[in-house]
PDB file of N, CA, C and O in Angstrom:
ATOM      1  N   MET A   1      98.352 120.268 115.969  1.00  0.00           N
ATOM      2  CA  MET A   1      97.469 119.299 116.560  1.00  0.00           C
ATOM      3  C   MET A   1      98.234 117.999 116.743  1.00  0.00           C
ATOM      4  O   MET A   1      98.962 117.574 115.846  1.00  0.00           O
ATOM      5  N   THR A   2      98.077 117.377 117.879  1.00  0.00           N
ATOM      6  CA  THR A   2      98.720 116.100 118.164  1.00  0.00           C
ATOM      7  C   THR A   2      97.657 115.074 118.496  1.00  0.00           C
ATOM      8  O   THR A   2      96.702 115.357 119.219  1.00  0.00           O
ATOM      9  N   PHE A   3      97.837 113.875 117.955  1.00  0.00           N
ATOM     10  CA  PHE A   3      96.910 112.780 118.232  1.00  0.00           C
ATOM     11  C   PHE A   3      97.701 111.626 118.807  1.00  0.00           C
ATOM     12  O   PHE A   3      98.651 111.153 118.182  1.00  0.00           O
ATOM     13  N   THR A   4      97.328 111.165 119.985  1.00  0.00           N
ATOM     14  CA  THR A   4      97.972 110.015 120.602  1.00  0.00           C
ATOM     15  C   THR A   4      96.947 108.900 120.730  1.00  0.00           C
ATOM     16  O   THR A   4      96.038 108.992 121.555  1.00  0.00           O
ATOM     17  N   PRO A   5      97.078 107.844 119.925  1.00  0.00           N
ATOM     18  CA  PRO A   5      96.099 106.750 120.006  1.00  0.00           C
ATOM     19  C   PRO A   5      96.194 106.035 121.349  1.00  0.00           C
ATOM     20  O   PRO A   5      97.274 105.935 121.931  1.00  0.00           O
ATOM     21  N   LYS A   6      95.073 105.544 121.832  1.00  0.00           N
ATOM     22  CA  LYS A   6      95.039 104.866 123.118  1.00  0.00           C
ATOM     23  C   LYS A   6      95.079 103.355 122.962  1.00  0.00           C
ATOM     24  O   LYS A   6      94.891 102.623 123.935  1.00  0.00           O
ATOM     25  N   SER A   7      95.317 102.891 121.766  1.00  0.00           N
ATOM     26  CA  SER A   7      95.405 101.450 121.543  1.00  0.00           C
ATOM     27  C   SER A   7      96.520 101.168 120.550  1.00  0.00           C
ATOM     28  O   SER A   7      97.045 102.077 119.907  1.00  0.00           O
ATOM     29  N   GLN A   8      96.869  99.905 120.436  1.00  0.00           N
ATOM     30  CA  GLN A   8      97.880  99.495 119.476  1.00  0.00           C
ATOM     31  C   GLN A   8      97.202  98.742 118.346  1.00  0.00           C
ATOM     32  O   GLN A   8      96.172  98.095 118.535  1.00  0.00           O
ATOM     33  N   PHE A   9      97.800  98.840 117.172  1.00  0.00           N
ATOM     34  CA  PHE A   9      97.241  98.190 115.997  1.00  0.00           C
ATOM     35  C   PHE A   9      98.376  97.505 115.264  1.00  0.00           C
ATOM     36  O   PHE A   9      99.412  98.118 115.005  1.00  0.00           O
ATOM     37  N   SER A  10      98.194  96.261 114.934  1.00  0.00           N
ATOM     38  CA  SER A  10      99.232  95.514 114.232  1.00  0.00           C
ATOM     39  C   SER A  10      98.620  94.857 113.000  1.00  0.00           C
ATOM     40  O   SER A  10      97.490  94.372 113.039  1.00  0.00           O
ATOM     41  N   ILE A  11      99.381  94.849 111.904  1.00  0.00           N
ATOM     42  CA  ILE A  11      98.874  94.277 110.659  1.00  0.00           C
ATOM     43  C   ILE A  11     100.060  93.739 109.864  1.00  0.00           C
ATOM     44  O   ILE A  11     101.160  94.286 109.943  1.00  0.00           O
ATOM     45  N   ASN A  12      99.843  92.677 109.103  1.00  0.00           N
ATOM     46  CA  ASN A  12     100.952  92.134 108.324  1.00  0.00           C
ATOM     47  C   ASN A  12     101.111  92.903 107.019  1.00  0.00           C
ATOM     48  O   ASN A  12     100.217  93.648 106.619  1.00  0.00           O
ATOM     49  N   ASN A  13     102.240  92.722 106.363  1.00  0.00           N
ATOM     50  CA  ASN A  13     102.542  93.490 105.156  1.00  0.00           C
ATOM     51  C   ASN A  13     101.539  93.263 104.039  1.00  0.00           C
ATOM     52  O   ASN A  13     101.195  94.202 103.320  1.00  0.00           O
ATOM     53  N   HIS A  14     101.062  92.028 103.880  1.00  0.00           N
ATOM     54  CA  HIS A  14     100.105  91.754 102.802  1.00  0.00           C
ATOM     55  C   HIS A  14      98.828  92.575 102.986  1.00  0.00           C
ATOM     56  O   HIS A  14      98.360  93.217 102.046  1.00  0.00           O
ATOM     57  N   LEU A  15      98.273  92.555 104.180  1.00  0.00           N
ATOM     58  CA  LEU A  15      97.043  93.315 104.432  1.00  0.00           C
ATOM     59  C   LEU A  15      97.296  94.814 104.367  1.00  0.00           C
ATOM     60  O   LEU A  15      96.455  95.573 103.886  1.00  0.00           O
ATOM     61  N   ARG A  16      98.451  95.233 104.851  1.00  0.00           N
ATOM     62  CA  ARG A  16      98.804  96.652 104.804  1.00  0.00           C
ATOM     63  C   ARG A  16      98.875  97.136 103.357  1.00  0.00           C
ATOM     64  O   ARG A  16      98.335  98.191 103.025  1.00  0.00           O
ATOM     65  N   LEU A  17      99.542  96.364 102.495  1.00  0.00           N
ATOM     66  CA  LEU A  17      99.656  96.756 101.086  1.00  0.00           C
ATOM     67  C   LEU A  17      98.307  96.715 100.385  1.00  0.00           C
ATOM     68  O   LEU A  17      98.043  97.526  99.497  1.00  0.00           O
ATOM     69  N   GLN A  18      97.450  95.774 100.778  1.00  0.00           N
ATOM     70  CA  GLN A  18      96.106  95.732 100.198  1.00  0.00           C
ATOM     71  C   GLN A  18      95.323  96.983 100.584  1.00  0.00           C
ATOM     72  O   GLN A  18      94.626  97.560  99.749  1.00  0.00           O
ATOM     73  N   ALA A  19      95.433  97.403 101.835  1.00  0.00           N
ATOM     74  CA  ALA A  19      94.739  98.614 102.283  1.00  0.00           C
ATOM     75  C   ALA A  19      95.255  99.847 101.550  1.00  0.00           C
ATOM     76  O   ALA A  19      94.477 100.737 101.207  1.00  0.00           O
ATOM     77  N   VAL A  20      96.565  99.906 101.310  1.00  0.00           N
ATOM     78  CA  VAL A  20      97.137 101.023 100.554  1.00  0.00           C
ATOM     79  C   VAL A  20      96.628 100.995  99.120  1.00  0.00           C
ATOM     80  O   VAL A  20      96.221 102.026  98.586  1.00  0.00           O
ATOM     81  N   SER A  21      96.648  99.823  98.493  1.00  0.00           N
ATOM     82  CA  SER A  21      96.179  99.691  97.108  1.00  0.00           C
ATOM     83  C   SER A  21      94.712 100.070  96.969  1.00  0.00           C
ATOM     84  O   SER A  21      94.291 100.594  95.938  1.00  0.00           O
ATOM     85  N   ASP A  22      93.934  99.800  98.021  1.00  0.00           N
ATOM     86  CA  ASP A  22      92.509 100.144  98.007  1.00  0.00           C
ATOM     87  C   ASP A  22      92.266 101.618  98.334  1.00  0.00           C
ATOM     88  O   ASP A  22      91.123 102.076  98.328  1.00  0.00           O
ATOM     89  N   GLY A  23      93.332 102.357  98.618  1.00  0.00           N
ATOM     90  CA  GLY A  23      93.192 103.779  98.912  1.00  0.00           C
ATOM     91  C   GLY A  23      92.669 104.079 100.302  1.00  0.00           C
ATOM     92  O   GLY A  23      92.148 105.168 100.545  1.00  0.00           O
ATOM     93  N   LEU A  24      92.800 103.126 101.224  1.00  0.00           N
ATOM     94  CA  LEU A  24      92.250 103.308 102.566  1.00  0.00           C
ATOM     95  C   LEU A  24      93.222 103.965 103.539  1.00  0.00           C
ATOM     96  O   LEU A  24      92.798 104.639 104.478  1.00  0.00           O
ATOM     97  N   VAL A  25      94.517 103.776 103.322  1.00  0.00           N
ATOM     98  CA  VAL A  25      95.517 104.249 104.280  1.00  0.00           C
ATOM     99  C   VAL A  25      96.784 104.682 103.560  1.00  0.00           C
ATOM    100  O   VAL A  25      96.981 104.396 102.379  1.00  0.00           O
ATOM    101  N   ILE A  26      97.640 105.380 104.303  1.00  0.00           N
ATOM    102  CA  ILE A  26      99.037 105.520 103.907  1.00  0.00           C
ATOM    103  C   ILE A  26      99.816 104.746 104.963  1.00  0.00           C
ATOM    104  O   ILE A  26      99.352 104.611 106.096  1.00  0.00           O
ATOM    105  N   THR A  27     100.971 104.245 104.615  1.00  0.00           N
ATOM    106  CA  THR A  27     101.702 103.395 105.547  1.00  0.00           C
ATOM    107  C   THR A  27     103.185 103.456 105.281  1.00  0.00           C
ATOM    108  O   THR A  27     103.622 104.006 104.270  1.00  0.00           O
ATOM    109  N   TRP A  28     103.958 102.893 106.188  1.00  0.00           N
ATOM    110  CA  TRP A  28     105.390 102.738 105.997  1.00  0.00           C
ATOM    111  C   TRP A  28     105.672 101.252 105.875  1.00  0.00           C
ATOM    112  O   TRP A  28     105.215 100.455 106.694  1.00  0.00           O
ATOM    113  N   VAL A  29     106.422 100.886 104.855  1.00  0.00           N
ATOM    114  CA  VAL A  29     106.929  99.519 104.704  1.00  0.00           C
ATOM    115  C   VAL A  29     108.360  99.610 104.196  1.00  0.00           C
ATOM    116  O   VAL A  29     108.772 100.633 103.649  1.00  0.00           O
ATOM    117  N   ALA A  30     109.097  98.552 104.379  1.00  0.00           N
ATOM    118  CA  ALA A  30     110.476  98.520 103.898  1.00  0.00           C
ATOM    119  C   ALA A  30     110.488  98.691 102.384  1.00  0.00           C
ATOM    120  O   ALA A  30     109.657  98.120 101.677  1.00  0.00           O
ATOM    121  N   HIS A  31     111.432  99.478 101.901  1.00  0.00           N
ATOM    122  CA  HIS A  31     111.506  99.795 100.471  1.00  0.00           C
ATOM    123  C   HIS A  31     111.615  98.545  99.612  1.00  0.00           C
ATOM    124  O   HIS A  31     111.023  98.486  98.534  1.00  0.00           O
ATOM    125  N   MET A  32     112.368  97.536 100.074  1.00  0.00           N
ATOM    126  CA  MET A  32     112.544  96.341  99.251  1.00  0.00           C
ATOM    127  C   MET A  32     111.229  95.598  99.030  1.00  0.00           C
ATOM    128  O   MET A  32     111.116  94.817  98.085  1.00  0.00           O
ATOM    129  N   ILE A  33     110.245  95.825  99.877  1.00  0.00           N
ATOM    130  CA  ILE A  33     108.950  95.162  99.721  1.00  0.00           C
ATOM    131  C   ILE A  33     108.109  95.842  98.645  1.00  0.00           C
ATOM    132  O   ILE A  33     107.332  95.176  97.961  1.00  0.00           O
ATOM    133  N   VAL A  34     108.252  97.155  98.487  1.00  0.00           N
ATOM    134  CA  VAL A  34     107.396  97.895  97.554  1.00  0.00           C
ATOM    135  C   VAL A  34     108.130  98.512  96.372  1.00  0.00           C
ATOM    136  O   VAL A  34     107.518  99.225  95.577  1.00  0.00           O
ATOM    137  N   ALA A  35     109.422  98.256  96.239  1.00  0.00           N
ATOM    138  CA  ALA A  35     110.210  98.899  95.178  1.00  0.00           C
ATOM    139  C   ALA A  35     109.614  98.656  93.797  1.00  0.00           C
ATOM    140  O   ALA A  35     109.491  99.592  93.006  1.00  0.00           O
ATOM    141  N   ASP A  36     109.244  97.419  93.496  1.00  0.00           N
ATOM    142  CA  ASP A  36     108.673  97.113  92.178  1.00  0.00           C
ATOM    143  C   ASP A  36     107.337  97.822  91.970  1.00  0.00           C
ATOM    144  O   ASP A  36     107.053  98.313  90.877  1.00  0.00           O
ATOM    145  N   THR A  37     106.525  97.874  93.014  1.00  0.00           N
ATOM    146  CA  THR A  37     105.211  98.511  92.913  1.00  0.00           C
ATOM    147  C   THR A  37     105.347 100.018  92.730  1.00  0.00           C
ATOM    148  O   THR A  37     104.578 100.623  91.982  1.00  0.00           O
ATOM    149  N   ILE A  38     106.312 100.623  93.402  1.00  0.00           N
ATOM    150  CA  ILE A  38     106.568 102.057  93.216  1.00  0.00           C
ATOM    151  C   ILE A  38     107.088 102.308  91.811  1.00  0.00           C
ATOM    152  O   ILE A  38     106.655 103.242  91.136  1.00  0.00           O
ATOM    153  N   HIS A  39     108.022 101.467  91.375  1.00  0.00           N
ATOM    154  CA  HIS A  39     108.605 101.627  90.036  1.00  0.00           C
ATOM    155  C   HIS A  39     107.538 101.497  88.941  1.00  0.00           C
ATOM    156  O   HIS A  39     107.610 102.181  87.920  1.00  0.00           O
ATOM    157  N   SER A  40     106.553 100.621  89.154  1.00  0.00           N
ATOM    158  CA  SER A  40     105.496 100.430  88.152  1.00  0.00           C
ATOM    159  C   SER A  40     104.475 101.565  88.163  1.00  0.00           C
ATOM    160  O   SER A  40     103.665 101.679  87.242  1.00  0.00           O
ATOM    161  N   GLY A  41     104.509 102.409  89.205  1.00  0.00           N
ATOM    162  CA  GLY A  41     103.568 103.515  89.288  1.00  0.00           C
ATOM    163  C   GLY A  41     102.289 103.191  90.037  1.00  0.00           C
ATOM    164  O   GLY A  41     101.413 104.048  90.155  1.00  0.00           O
ATOM    165  N   LYS A  42     102.161 101.968  90.547  1.00  0.00           N
ATOM    166  CA  LYS A  42     100.953 101.595  91.286  1.00  0.00           C
ATOM    167  C   LYS A  42     100.898 102.261  92.662  1.00  0.00           C
ATOM    168  O   LYS A  42      99.818 102.527  93.190  1.00  0.00           O
ATOM    169  N   LEU A  43     102.073 102.527  93.233  1.00  0.00           N
ATOM    170  CA  LEU A  43     102.157 103.252  94.498  1.00  0.00           C
ATOM    171  C   LEU A  43     103.065 104.453  94.313  1.00  0.00           C
ATOM    172  O   LEU A  43     103.916 104.473  93.424  1.00  0.00           O
ATOM    173  N   VAL A  44     102.877 105.446  95.155  1.00  0.00           N
ATOM    174  CA  VAL A  44     103.687 106.661  95.118  1.00  0.00           C
ATOM    175  C   VAL A  44     104.361 106.820  96.472  1.00  0.00           C
ATOM    176  O   VAL A  44     103.726 106.665  97.515  1.00  0.00           O
ATOM    177  N   GLU A  45     105.643 107.127  96.448  1.00  0.00           N
ATOM    178  CA  GLU A  45     106.368 107.357  97.690  1.00  0.00           C
ATOM    179  C   GLU A  45     106.046 108.756  98.211  1.00  0.00           C
ATOM    180  O   GLU A  45     106.147 109.741  97.480  1.00  0.00           O
ATOM    181  N   LEU A  46     105.658 108.828  99.481  1.00  0.00           N
ATOM    182  CA  LEU A  46     105.371 110.103 100.127  1.00  0.00           C
ATOM    183  C   LEU A  46     106.509 110.460 101.070  1.00  0.00           C
ATOM    184  O   LEU A  46     107.063 109.585 101.736  1.00  0.00           O
ATOM    185  N   LEU A  47     106.854 111.719 101.128  1.00  0.00           N
ATOM    186  CA  LEU A  47     107.849 112.238 102.061  1.00  0.00           C
ATOM    187  C   LEU A  47     109.176 111.482 102.023  1.00  0.00           C
ATOM    188  O   LEU A  47     109.658 111.034 103.063  1.00  0.00           O
ATOM    189  N   PRO A  48     109.771 111.334 100.843  1.00  0.00           N
ATOM    190  CA  PRO A  48     111.034 110.582 100.764  1.00  0.00           C
ATOM    191  C   PRO A  48     112.154 111.201 101.599  1.00  0.00           C
ATOM    192  O   PRO A  48     113.090 110.505 101.992  1.00  0.00           O
ATOM    193  N   GLU A  49     112.063 112.494 101.871  1.00  0.00           N
ATOM    194  CA  GLU A  49     113.102 113.127 102.683  1.00  0.00           C
ATOM    195  C   GLU A  49     113.084 112.647 104.134  1.00  0.00           C
ATOM    196  O   GLU A  49     114.042 112.874 104.873  1.00  0.00           O
ATOM    197  N   TYR A  50     112.003 111.987 104.545  1.00  0.00           N
ATOM    198  CA  TYR A  50     111.902 111.443 105.892  1.00  0.00           C
ATOM    199  C   TYR A  50     112.019 109.926 105.910  1.00  0.00           C
ATOM    200  O   TYR A  50     111.678 109.291 106.908  1.00  0.00           O
ATOM    201  N   ALA A  51     112.488 109.350 104.839  1.00  0.00           N
ATOM    202  CA  ALA A  51     112.586 107.891 104.741  1.00  0.00           C
ATOM    203  C   ALA A  51     113.498 107.337 105.833  1.00  0.00           C
ATOM    204  O   ALA A  51     114.549 107.902 106.135  1.00  0.00           O
ATOM    205  N   ILE A  52     113.078 106.239 106.405  1.00  0.00           N
ATOM    206  CA  ILE A  52     113.877 105.549 107.407  1.00  0.00           C
ATOM    207  C   ILE A  52     114.859 104.655 106.666  1.00  0.00           C
ATOM    208  O   ILE A  52     114.463 103.895 105.782  1.00  0.00           O
ATOM    209  N   THR A  53     116.121 104.740 107.015  1.00  0.00           N
ATOM    210  CA  THR A  53     117.121 103.902 106.360  1.00  0.00           C
ATOM    211  C   THR A  53     117.722 102.932 107.367  1.00  0.00           C
ATOM    212  O   THR A  53     117.818 103.220 108.560  1.00  0.00           O
ATOM    213  N   TYR A  54     118.114 101.799 106.864  1.00  0.00           N
ATOM    214  CA  TYR A  54     118.723 100.760 107.683  1.00  0.00           C
ATOM    215  C   TYR A  54     120.026 100.315 107.047  1.00  0.00           C
ATOM    216  O   TYR A  54     120.260 100.524 105.857  1.00  0.00           O
ATOM    217  N   ASP A  55     120.862  99.705 107.856  1.00  0.00           N
ATOM    218  CA  ASP A  55     122.066  99.092 107.319  1.00  0.00           C
ATOM    219  C   ASP A  55     121.653  97.960 106.382  1.00  0.00           C
ATOM    220  O   ASP A  55     120.533  97.458 106.471  1.00  0.00           O
ATOM    221  N   PRO A  56     122.548  97.558 105.489  1.00  0.00           N
ATOM    222  CA  PRO A  56     122.222  96.446 104.583  1.00  0.00           C
ATOM    223  C   PRO A  56     121.857  95.184 105.362  1.00  0.00           C
ATOM    224  O   PRO A  56     122.272  94.995 106.506  1.00  0.00           O
ATOM    225  N   LEU A  57     121.077  94.337 104.720  1.00  0.00           N
ATOM    226  CA  LEU A  57     120.718  93.058 105.327  1.00  0.00           C
ATOM    227  C   LEU A  57     121.872  92.078 105.182  1.00  0.00           C
ATOM    228  O   LEU A  57     122.586  92.080 104.179  1.00  0.00           O
ATOM    229  N   TYR A  58     122.041  91.254 106.184  1.00  0.00           N
ATOM    230  CA  TYR A  58     123.061  90.214 106.142  1.00  0.00           C
ATOM    231  C   TYR A  58     122.405  88.881 106.438  1.00  0.00           C
ATOM    232  O   TYR A  58     121.486  88.798 107.253  1.00  0.00           O
ATOM    233  N   LEU A  59     122.872  87.855 105.784  1.00  0.00           N
ATOM    234  CA  LEU A  59     122.360  86.507 105.999  1.00  0.00           C
ATOM    235  C   LEU A  59     123.512  85.655 106.509  1.00  0.00           C
ATOM    236  O   LEU A  59     124.528  85.502 105.830  1.00  0.00           O
ATOM    237  N   TYR A  60     123.353  85.107 107.691  1.00  0.00           N
ATOM    238  CA  TYR A  60     124.387  84.264 108.286  1.00  0.00           C
ATOM    239  C   TYR A  60     123.886  82.828 108.328  1.00  0.00           C
ATOM    240  O   TYR A  60     122.762  82.563 108.753  1.00  0.00           O
ATOM    241  N   TYR A  61     124.725  81.912 107.885  1.00  0.00           N
ATOM    242  CA  TYR A  61     124.389  80.501 107.945  1.00  0.00           C
ATOM    243  C   TYR A  61     125.686  79.696 107.946  1.00  0.00           C
ATOM    244  O   TYR A  61     126.729  80.199 107.528  1.00  0.00           O
ATOM    245  N   PRO A  62     125.625  78.448 108.415  1.00  0.00           N
ATOM    246  CA  PRO A  62     126.839  77.633 108.481  1.00  0.00           C
ATOM    247  C   PRO A  62     127.452  77.452 107.094  1.00  0.00           C
ATOM    248  O   PRO A  62     126.735  77.279 106.109  1.00  0.00           O
ATOM    249  N   SER A  63     128.766  77.491 107.025  1.00  0.00           N
ATOM    250  CA  SER A  63     129.432  77.388 105.729  1.00  0.00           C
ATOM    251  C   SER A  63     129.649  75.945 105.286  1.00  0.00           C
ATOM    252  O   SER A  63     130.109  75.698 104.171  1.00  0.00           O
ATOM    253  N   ARG A  64     129.329  75.018 106.134  1.00  0.00           N
ATOM    254  CA  ARG A  64     129.567  73.619 105.762  1.00  0.00           C
ATOM    255  C   ARG A  64     128.730  73.238 104.543  1.00  0.00           C
ATOM    256  O   ARG A  64     127.659  73.796 104.305  1.00  0.00           O
ATOM    257  N   ARG A  65     129.230  72.304 103.803  1.00  0.00           N
ATOM    258  CA  ARG A  65     128.523  71.859 102.593  1.00  0.00           C
ATOM    259  C   ARG A  65     127.385  70.922 102.978  1.00  0.00           C
ATOM    260  O   ARG A  65     127.271  70.494 104.126  1.00  0.00           O
ATOM    261  N   GLY A  66     126.567  70.621 102.016  1.00  0.00           N
ATOM    262  CA  GLY A  66     125.495  69.673 102.260  1.00  0.00           C
ATOM    263  C   GLY A  66     124.163  70.319 102.588  1.00  0.00           C
ATOM    264  O   GLY A  66     123.275  69.662 103.131  1.00  0.00           O
ATOM    265  N   HIS A  67     124.010  71.591 102.268  1.00  0.00           N
ATOM    266  CA  HIS A  67     122.709  72.228 102.476  1.00  0.00           C
ATOM    267  C   HIS A  67     121.700  71.616 101.515  1.00  0.00           C
ATOM    268  O   HIS A  67     122.057  71.192 100.415  1.00  0.00           O
ATOM    269  N   SER A  68     120.459  71.573 101.928  1.00  0.00           N
ATOM    270  CA  SER A  68     119.412  71.024 101.064  1.00  0.00           C
ATOM    271  C   SER A  68     119.168  71.954  99.884  1.00  0.00           C
ATOM    272  O   SER A  68     119.525  73.132  99.919  1.00  0.00           O
ATOM    273  N   ASN A  69     118.557  71.412  98.845  1.00  0.00           N
ATOM    274  CA  ASN A  69     118.214  72.224  97.673  1.00  0.00           C
ATOM    275  C   ASN A  69     117.259  73.350  98.050  1.00  0.00           C
ATOM    276  O   ASN A  69     117.367  74.462  97.532  1.00  0.00           O
ATOM    277  N   VAL A  70     116.327  73.062  98.948  1.00  0.00           N
ATOM    278  CA  VAL A  70     115.367  74.081  99.383  1.00  0.00           C
ATOM    279  C   VAL A  70     116.104  75.224 100.083  1.00  0.00           C
ATOM    280  O   VAL A  70     115.826  76.397  99.831  1.00  0.00           O
ATOM    281  N   PHE A  71     117.034  74.878 100.954  1.00  0.00           N
ATOM    282  CA  PHE A  71     117.821  75.900 101.644  1.00  0.00           C
ATOM    283  C   PHE A  71     118.567  76.766 100.636  1.00  0.00           C
ATOM    284  O   PHE A  71     118.552  77.992 100.740  1.00  0.00           O
ATOM    285  N   ASN A  72     119.217  76.139  99.666  1.00  0.00           N
ATOM    286  CA  ASN A  72     119.968  76.885  98.653  1.00  0.00           C
ATOM    287  C   ASN A  72     119.056  77.783  97.821  1.00  0.00           C
ATOM    288  O   ASN A  72     119.439  78.899  97.474  1.00  0.00           O
ATOM    289  N   LEU A  73     117.858  77.308  97.500  1.00  0.00           N
ATOM    290  CA  LEU A  73     116.901  78.128  96.744  1.00  0.00           C
ATOM    291  C   LEU A  73     116.478  79.357  97.544  1.00  0.00           C
ATOM    292  O   LEU A  73     116.370  80.456  96.999  1.00  0.00           O
ATOM    293  N   ILE A  74     116.242  79.164  98.830  1.00  0.00           N
ATOM    294  CA  ILE A  74     115.845  80.290  99.681  1.00  0.00           C
ATOM    295  C   ILE A  74     116.970  81.316  99.770  1.00  0.00           C
ATOM    296  O   ILE A  74     116.724  82.517  99.659  1.00  0.00           O
ATOM    297  N   VAL A  75     118.194  80.854  99.970  1.00  0.00           N
ATOM    298  CA  VAL A  75     119.340  81.766 100.040  1.00  0.00           C
ATOM    299  C   VAL A  75     119.478  82.528  98.732  1.00  0.00           C
ATOM    300  O   VAL A  75     119.681  83.742  98.742  1.00  0.00           O
ATOM    301  N   ASP A  76     119.369  81.828  97.602  1.00  0.00           N
ATOM    302  CA  ASP A  76     119.478  82.489  96.296  1.00  0.00           C
ATOM    303  C   ASP A  76     118.369  83.516  96.095  1.00  0.00           C
ATOM    304  O   ASP A  76     118.619  84.606  95.581  1.00  0.00           O
ATOM    305  N   ALA A  77     117.136  83.173  96.499  1.00  0.00           N
ATOM    306  CA  ALA A  77     116.008  84.097  96.344  1.00  0.00           C
ATOM    307  C   ALA A  77     116.211  85.345  97.198  1.00  0.00           C
ATOM    308  O   ALA A  77     115.906  86.453  96.757  1.00  0.00           O
ATOM    309  N   LEU A  78     116.715  85.176  98.402  1.00  0.00           N
ATOM    310  CA  LEU A  78     116.969  86.328  99.266  1.00  0.00           C
ATOM    311  C   LEU A  78     118.062  87.219  98.695  1.00  0.00           C
ATOM    312  O   LEU A  78     117.981  88.444  98.794  1.00  0.00           O
ATOM    313  N   LYS A  79     119.077  86.616  98.102  1.00  0.00           N
ATOM    314  CA  LYS A  79     120.149  87.405  97.487  1.00  0.00           C
ATOM    315  C   LYS A  79     119.619  88.227  96.320  1.00  0.00           C
ATOM    316  O   LYS A  79     119.983  89.393  96.163  1.00  0.00           O
ATOM    317  N   VAL A  80     118.758  87.624  95.496  1.00  0.00           N
ATOM    318  CA  VAL A  80     118.189  88.335  94.347  1.00  0.00           C
ATOM    319  C   VAL A  80     117.277  89.453  94.824  1.00  0.00           C
ATOM    320  O   VAL A  80     117.343  90.567  94.304  1.00  0.00           O
ATOM    321  N   LYS A  81     116.426  89.173  95.806  1.00  0.00           N
ATOM    322  CA  LYS A  81     115.473  90.166  96.305  1.00  0.00           C
ATOM    323  C   LYS A  81     116.191  91.363  96.918  1.00  0.00           C
ATOM    324  O   LYS A  81     115.737  92.499  96.780  1.00  0.00           O
ATOM    325  N   ALA A  82     117.305  91.112  97.590  1.00  0.00           N
ATOM    326  CA  ALA A  82     118.033  92.189  98.255  1.00  0.00           C
ATOM    327  C   ALA A  82     118.882  93.005  97.289  1.00  0.00           C
ATOM    328  O   ALA A  82     119.305  94.111  97.622  1.00  0.00           O
ATOM    329  N   ALA A  83     119.132  92.476  96.104  1.00  0.00           N
ATOM    330  CA  ALA A  83     120.006  93.182  95.145  1.00  0.00           C
ATOM    331  C   ALA A  83     119.318  94.351  94.482  1.00  0.00           C
ATOM    332  O   ALA A  83     119.922  95.036  93.657  1.00  0.00           O
TER     333      ALA A  83
END
């Protein structure tokens, strides 16, 4: 059986994860977004053999000194999250 929807549906990650947590849907999200939730047992990975993989994330920014503290905090947080 094949189903082709006649409309498009878009939702942000927060609402998508809430719908999954409420047991309303199954969905695909990037592993780095749900890794902690899967590890804690709150979510279960389905069909891991069909997982979509991507190249590692890269962050490009000017190397000059003098970045703001906020900029440095964001860069550090992204490095930790991606690790």
